[in-house]
N, C-alpha and C positions, 0 to 999 in steps of 0.2 A: 890275560886270557879271554876272553874273545867266549861267551855263551852262542852255543848254540841255537835256533829253531830249528824246529824240522814244519813246512805245507802243509799238508794235507786238500790241497781245494781243486775242484775236476771247471772251477772256469780261467780261461789264461791270464785273461785279464788281471783278475783279481787278485790269483797266484801273485802274480809281477806286481805288480803298485807294493803288493804286503812284504814281497822281497824290498824292492825300491825303497822301504818309509823302516824299516827293521834292519840294514844296512845300512843308511844312512845314520842310526843311531848308534851305528857302533854294533850287532847281533853279524852273527854270523849263520847266517840261510846255510845246513846245510845238506836243503835237497826239495825238492818242492812235487811230492809223488801228484799222482790226478785218480787213483782209485787207497785199497787197500789192499792186495796185493803188493802194488806198486811202493807203498807205506811199509812194507816188511821186510820188503827189499830192500829200503836204506838202512831200518833200521838192524837190520843186520851187518851193516858195516862201520855203522855210526852210531852213535850214542850221543840224541841228544837230549839239552839240557830239557826243555820246552816244544811238543807238540803244539801245532797250531790244527783243526779240527772240522772241513763242512761237515753237520749233519747228513749234508741226502749226497754220498759220490753217485758216475756210476756202476755202474754194475751190481754183482748181487750183495756185497756189503756194506753196509754202512757207516759212518762214524761211530755208533755207535757199538759199533761191531769190535774194530778197530782199539775206542777208548778201553773197552773190556782188555785186553791182551795192555795193552800201558799200564794196566793200575795193577796186570798181575808181576808186570817186569817193573814197575815202583818210579814209573815217568807220567812226571804231570802233565797235566795238559789242558785247553781250551777250545774248547766250541765255537764256531763262528754259524752263523748262520741264522732265524727266527722265521725261515719259512717252515715251520713245522705245528703238528695237533698237539693238545693234548698228551695224545696215548704220547707218542713221539716226544713230548720235554715229560713226561715224565720216568719214560725209556733212559733221557738223560741223565736226565739229573739220577736215579740211580747208580750209572757208575761214576756220584759223584765228582761232578769235573770243578777245576782250580776258579773256571767264572764263562760267561756265556761271551761274546761280542755278534751286534748287529748289523750287516749290511745295511747302507754303506759304512765303511771304517775308517773310524775316526783317526787321526794318527797320535794324535793326543788318549785317545783311546784304549786305542794298543797298548802303546808305550805303557800305560797308568799299570793297564790290568796285566802283562806280563813280570811288574814289579810283585803284584800284592802272588799273580801266583808264584811267583820264585820265593818267595818271605817265606807265603800259607805251606809253602813242601817241607821250606828248611826246617822247620818246623814242628812239622808233621809230625804223627810218634813213628810212620813209615820210614821216615827220614833220615834215624838216630844213626842208624849203622852206614851211610851213602852219604859221599862224602859228596859236598858241591863245595863248587867255587865261591870263590865270596869277592873276585876283583872283575868281576864282568861288570857290563854298562849298569846292570838295576840294580843298583847301591840301596836298594830302602832301606837293608838297612843303617846305616848312619845316620837314615832322615826322621827314624826312627830314637824317642828315648829309651834308658836302660829298662825302666822296670814298666809299670801296668800305669796307663795314666791314675791319676787320683782326683777324686771328686768328692770333696765330702758332702756332695748333697745326693748322691748315689749312693745307698745304704746298705754296707753285708761284704762279708767273704767269702761265702759256698762256691761251690767253685762253677756250677752257673751260673753267675752271676762275674765271677770270676774272667770265665770265659767269655762276655758280653764286653767287658774292658779291654781284654786282649783283643779283643777286632773294634775297638775303638780309638786305641791304639794306633794298629795300626791305616786305619781310615781314615784319620783326622790330616795330617798333611799331607796327604796326593792330591788330594785333590779331585776325588773321583765324586763319583753318582753314588751315595747310597740309598739302602733302600730297608729303610726298619721298621720287623714285622713281630704281631705280639696280640696277646687278648686287648682291651680296655683295660686302662686302671693301671695296664702293669710299667707304665714312665717315660715311656717310646718318647716324647718331645724335652725331658733327662740326657735323652739317652744321644738327643740332637744335638742339645744345649751343649753336651761334653765335647764332639765331636768338629763343634763351632768353634769351639774357647780354643779348643787345644790346636787349633789349626791356622795354617797363618794368612790367615783371612779373620780372624777374630780383635783386630781391629779397624774392621772395615763393618758393615749392616746388615743385620741378621733379622731378615724378614719371615713373620710368621707369614702361616694363610690360613685357617680352619674349610676344605674343598667341601664339608658338609654342611655349614653357614653359608656356604655365599648362596643370594640369591641366583637361581636361572636363569633371569633376565640379565640379572647385571657380574654376568660371572665373567666373560673375556673385557668387561671393560676395569673390571678389579684390575686383572691380571699384567690385563696389557695396553690397561689406559684407553684413552680418546682424548677427537680436541674438539676446540667450543663449535657448537650447532651438529655435530657429529647424527642428535637422534636429539630427537623427543624427547627435554630437560635433560637436557647437558648443556647447561649453563653457562657451562665454564671447564678447561682445560684440564683434564685427570693425567695425573700421572699414578699408573701404573704399576703393580706390586714387585716384577721384574726392573722395573727399570729402579723403582725406590731400595733393592739388593743388589745392583751394579759394583762389581768386585767385591761384594760379601758372598753373600748368604742363604737363597728360599729354603723356608720346612714349608713340607707342603703339603698337611697335617690330613687323616684321612682319604688317603688322594684315592681309595676304593672308591667312590662318594663321586668323585669325576664326570661329567652328564659328556654323554660317546662323543655326542660333536665338538667339546674344549681340549677333549684327548689330541683327538688329531694334529688341532693350531699345536697344544700346550707343547704339542715330539715336534716339531715342526723349531718350536724354540730352543729344544736340547737337540736338533741334529741341529743348521743353523746356526745355534746365537743369536737369537735379532726378533725382536718385537716391531708389530706395528700397530700403532692405534688402531682404536680405530676414527674412520672418518679422516685417515692419513694412507699415502700409495709409499711415503717414504719408509721404509725398516731401517729399527738401528739395534747398532748393537750391542749387546750385553753381553759380558763377563759374570755368570753367576757361579754359585755349586751348587749343587741339588741335592740334601736329604730331603725325601718322600718314606713320608711314615702311614702302615694301616693294620688295623685289626680283619682284614678283609685275605680269606682265602683266592689269591691274586689269578693263581690255574683254576680256578673252578667256577670265578669272574670269568674267563675267557675262556670259560670251556660254554659258560651261559650265553655268550657276546654283550657284555655288558665291557668289560671291558680288551683294551686293544693289545695282542700280542708284540708286537714291536715296541707297546712303547712298555712292557713289562719286561722286556729285554734290554731297553736304555735307559731303567730306572735301577737290574739287576744286578748292575754292574759288582757289585759290594754291598751283599743281604746283612744283615743281621737279626738273631731272633732271640727276641726279650724274652725268658720266661717265664712264666704264671708264678703269684707268691707261691703256691701247689707244691710250685716243687722247688723253689728255695724255701725249704722251713724254718732251716738252723738264723737267718737272715732275722725272723722277726724281734726275737727282742732286745738285741740293735737300734729294729728298728724305730719298735715299742719308745725307748727310752730317747732316741734322737725326736720322736714328734714330742714326748712329752715336755719335755726342752725346751724344742720349739715356742709349744705353745702355753705354756708356764710363764715363758717370757714373754708373748706378745700380750695378752691376758691380767698378766701381773698380779700372779697369784702364786698360790705358796708350794703347787704339788709333785715334789722328789721322784715317787718309784710309781708301781702297780704292783696289787695284791700278786705270788707265787702262783696263787689259784685262780684267779681272772687270768695269768699267763699261759697257765697250761689252755684253758681254753683256745683262748688266741691261738694256741701249739695248735692246737685240734680241727678246726675252724678248715673249711675248704675253700673261702674268698675266693669264686665267687666273680665280686668287684674288684682283688688282685690289690695293688698298695694303696691305692687311690681310697677302698673301699675302710681301709686301716687306719691309712690318715685321718681321713678326717670322723671314724670312732673315735680315733682316740681326741684329734680336738675336742668333743661333743662332750667326752665323758672327765677329761680338765678342764673345762665351762662350768662341772655340775658339779664340779668335785668340791668339799664343804673340808677337807685335809690336805695333811701330805702323801698321802697314800690312797691312789684309785681303789676302792674296792667293790665297783660296781662298772657297772657298763652296762651305754646307756642304748636302748631298744637292741641288743645282743643277746641272743641266747642260742649257743653254741647246735644244738640239735634238734633245736624245729627251727628251718627254714622254707622256702618251698624253694629258694637254691641249690636245696640236698644231690647232689651227686648224682644218687639213687635214685631210680622212679621206685616209689612210694608205689605204685598201682602193679607196673611191671616186673620189677629186682632188676633192673638192667642198665648198664650205664647210658645215660644218658647224654645225647652226641654235646660238643661249643655252644650251640647256634638253641635250642632246646633249654640248655643250662642257663644261656644267654635272657633268654626271654623269663625263664620263671623265675630270675631273680629282679629285672625290672617289674613283673609285673609284680610281686612280692613288695615293691618298694610303694610303687603306686600304691599297692593298697593300703600299703602303710601311710604314705602322704594324703589318705581320702582324697585321691584323685588329681591333688592337684599338682603342675609338671614343672611352671617355674615359679621365680620368688623366694624369698625366705622360708626353710623350711619345704620348699618343692621339691618330686624326685631327680627335676635335676641336680638339684646344690646336694641331695644326698648319694646322688653316683658319681657326683665331680666333674659333668659334663653339659657344653652349652647345653641351653633350652633348643636349640637350631638341629645340635645333631642328637640329642636323645629322640623329637617326633620324629627325624634321620632312619632309627634304628627300631620305634614302635611300629613304622611303616615298613622295611625289611623285614622286621619279625613277625609282621603278621596279627598286631598286638592294637586290640581295635577298645582304647578304650570304655566305650558309650556299652561294653559287653564285661564290663569287672563288674565285683556290687564291692561298694564303698562305703563308710557308714555314713558321709554326704557325700552329694553331688557339687563341692564345691571345685571352681579350681582355683 
């Protein structure tokens, strides 16, 4: 039985192109509506399995108005178009769509998005009592493992983490772009690695790029490569990161730090799947899967003109939100045991456990630095432990930290940026202003030095205005 798709799109050419692509892929298009009233008429006579909706339609009612009605009758939908401001985007996201597709459409993106939407809807609480066909063209469930992806390096059994791993299971085999969101230190890179390791590209390269660490003058050369003599200092040909990742996966960490002018060139790579080295006029096709990650609120970055909305939609095909450690504290005991075992073996110690009192302190702490902060703390404590049980946590006080969630001055909740700023200042104070090298703030935070400098600039942290025990760096 063919799955039925309703297309709600007021542009004749685009609607008919969509219909042709869908029918060639084995779907049945039960109608094309140019407006919300036309769509409602189709819904009276047909019950589509999924609806593709343009956000902006002719007439007083928008695609968002139609989406609200679809939610009421439990029909999944995917939005079309990226021509929207932040207010419209927020309104669209509030309807809980099953995805966004940006124009111009690529057939592969459309088909993958339909598979993801179908699978997600089948496994949503709203659909437990709704019979959904299991023999349509989108047979994603047959390509997925029966249980959640297992990864020994991602520790925890909390509901929040299980939700993330379920999304990893869905995303891994379908070869679509993934955007991993979360605070610093939550383990976004580990999630990216897990997706790669459970994908069909696992035997091909995984190329990692930290966008925050790219020198501004060399970003294009590093990503796309250059020819010999393309510019002063180009003494030999360079193969760019995208070429290195051909037939594999590229992980773009801290994508929110990518310069605006480079975002346009990166968008072209996503759309055309080809790169052009500096100094060459011959585009080269590249077959890469894109996984990106950021700790920034990209919708806010869009509103403030620092991130392209069309790029956001291209990347946000399959978003995964990684929870902060404070939202899954039940995972802490298992993580502590794992890190103790890891560093006991690494440093050839005899450490086996941590005292119950100290574990209670760890459970009570807010963890602004997330998993990375916990890991660094346990590593230092294992190194300094002289027996089998950790009885003292190095440089840790659960009751006193400048990154506490409550503002002592105002007694109100701080924003995440305020909390992050206070925590970085706290670490800088503790490290006497030293940023790089052994014992520096970057090491304590588990950050690249250039990433830390970038975050300090973003958060308005001026090192010279902080009082240290000494002025050494």
